[in-house]
N, C-alpha and C positions, 0 to 999 in steps of 0.2 A: 384741849388736845383731841386729836381725832383718832379714834380707835381703829382696830383692824376692820371692823364692819364698815366704818365711814370711808376707809380707803378703798375697799372693794366696790362700794356703791359709786364712788367717784370714777373708778375705772370703767364700770359697766354702763354708766349713764352719760350721755352727751346731751347737753341742754341746747336747744335751739334758741333763736331770738325770742320766742314766745314762752320760754322756760318750760316747754313740754318735753319731758324726758324721752329719749329714743334708745331703745334696747337693741344693740347690734348682735344678732345671733351668729352662730358659726356658719351656717349654710350660705346666707347672703354674702358673708365676708369671703368665703372660699370662691364663690362665683365671681365676686368682684376682682379677686386676685387672678383668677383664670382669664377673665376678660382683659385684664391689664397685661398679663404675660403673653397673650395672643397677638399683641401688637407686632407689626413687622420689624420694628427696631430691635426687638429681642431675639430675632431669628436670622439676622443678616449673615451670620457665620455658620449656620447649620449646614450639614452636608445635604446635597441635592438628592433627588429620588434615585438616580443611578448609583451614586456613591453609597446610599443606604442599602440598595440591593446588593452591591458588591460586598459590602461589609457583612451582610447577612449570609451571603454565599460562603465567604471564607470562614465565618463562624461555624457554619454547617460542616464545612470540610474539616475544620479543626476538631469538632465533636466526633465526626466520623473516624478521623485518624486516631483520636484518643480511645474510641471504642475498640477499633481494630488492634491498637497496640495493647490494650488490656487483655484481649482474648488471644493474641498471637503468642506462641511459645517464645520465651525470652523477652517479652515486653517490647518496647520501642526498637531495641537493637534487633530482635528477631524479625520484626516487621520490615526493617530496612534490608536485612539479609534476604527475606522472601522476595521483596521488590527487585533486588539485584538479580536474583535467580531468574525471575520472570523476564526481565529485560534481556538477560543473557540468552535465554531460550528464543526470544523473539529475534534477536540479532542472528542467532544460528540459523533459524528458519529462513530469514531474509537472505543470508549468504548462500544457503543451499538452494533455494527456489528462485532466487533472483528478484528483481523489482517487479511487483505486480503491475500488469497493464490495466488501464482504465476499463477496458472491455475485452472480453474473451472472444476472439474471432473464430468462426467455424472453420473447419479444415477446408482448404481450397486447393485448386490445381497447383501442381509444382511449378509449371512453366506459365500458367495462366494463358494469356493471349500473346505472349512474347514470341517473336519470330527471330530472335537473335541466334546466331550460330554458337557452336561450342567455343570457338576461338574468342568471340566477343564476350561471352560469359567469363572465360578465363582472364581476359584482359581486365574486365571490371573487378573480378575477384582479387587480382594482384594489386590493382589500384587501392582497393579498400584495405588490403593487408599492409601495404606500404604506409597507409595512414593509421594503421592499428585499429581499424574498425572491423574487429574480428567477426561480429555477428553478420554484417553485410557480406564479408568475405566468404564465410561459410555458406551463406545462402547462394551466392553467385557460383561458388565452386560446385555445389551439388547440382545446380542447373546445368553447369558445363558437363558434368558426368553423364547426366541423363540425355542431354542433347547429343553428346558424342556417341552414346550407345544407340541412339536413334539413327544417326548418320551412318553408322556401321551396320544397320539392320539387325542388331542384337535385340533391340526393342522396336516394335512398330510405333508409328506416330499415332498416339491416342490422346485426343483432347480430354482434359479433365483428370489426367493421371496424377495421383498423389505420390509423394516420396516413398511411402511404404509400398505402394503398388509397384513402383519402378524397381525398388530393391528386391522385392519378391520375384518379379518376372525375370530380372537380370540374373538373380542368384540361381535360377534353375539352369541357365545356360552357362553360367560362370560359377560353378560350385566352389571353386577354390577361393573366390572372393565374396561368397554369400554373406559370411559373418561381418565383414567390413562394410559391405553394402548396407546391411541392416543397421549397423552402428551409425553410418553416415546419415541414413534416413531419420533415425531417432534424433541425431544432433540437429538436423534441419528442422524437424518438428518442434524440438524444444525451444529453439531460438525464434522460430517464426510464429508459433501458436502458444507456446508455454510461457513466454515472457522471460526466458532465461538469457543470460549474456554469454556469448561464446568467448573462448580463450584462444590464445595463439596455438596451443597444442592441438586443439580440435581442428583448426584450419590446416595445420601441418599434416595431420593424419589424412584429412580429406584430399589435400593436394597430392599426397603420395599415392592414394587410392586412384585418383584421376590419372596419374602418370602410368601406373601399373596396368590399368584397364585398357590403355591405348594399345598395348602390345599383347593383351590376353587373347587367347584363342577360345571362342565359345564352342560348346558342345552342340553338335547338330542334332535336331530332333530325330527320333527313330525313323519316321517317315522319310525325312530328307536323306538319311543314310541309305535306305533301301533304294531310293530313286537314283542316288549317285552310283551305287553298286550296279544297278540295272543298266 
C-alpha cells in the first residue's frame, strides 16, 4: 500500500524519460497559466478599449450619485427633489431671459445704413406680423417710428443714432409720449441685442405708438418760440 507520504510524492514529482524527478513550483506554474490565458482565443469576447472606458465612466457616475445621495437630506429621494428644483429654476430663467444667442453683439445704430422710408418699414413690419414673426415686426416698427419722426423734423437725421437716443431726443419734444417711447426703445434693444423673443402684445403696443405719434404735436424749443413770436 502506498501511504499518504507516497501519494504526496507522486503528485509533486513528474518523472521524465530519464527518470530524473522534476519539481514544479508555484511561480513557474502561475507564469505558465498566465501565458496560456494571454492567448487571443481567450479574449475574443472581451469589451474593447472604448467600452471599458465607458463602463469606468458610468461606474464613476454611479459612485458619485451614491455619495451625493448619502449626503443629501432625505437620501436618494431628496437628491431627486433637488435636481428637479434646479431644472425648474433653469427653465424659469430660460423663459424669462429668452434663448441665449451664440454671441453678444455690441449696440449698433438703430437704422444702420438703411435708406428705407417710414412707409417701407411699416410695410415690412406688417408682413412680419402677418407671419407671426414678432421679433422682426417689433424691429421694423421701431425703425418706422424713428424714420417718421425724422421725416417730420422732430428728430434730425443723425447717422449712428441708437434706439435709446432716439427715444430720449423725441421724448423732450413729445413729453406726453416719452414713457412709451422709452418702453419701445427697451423692447427693441431686448430683442435685437438681448436675445429675447418679442410677443404679439409688444408689437401691438409699438404699432399703436407709431399711429399716435403721426398726429402728435411736438413742443417747439424755447428759441423757436421766440423767433415765431418776433
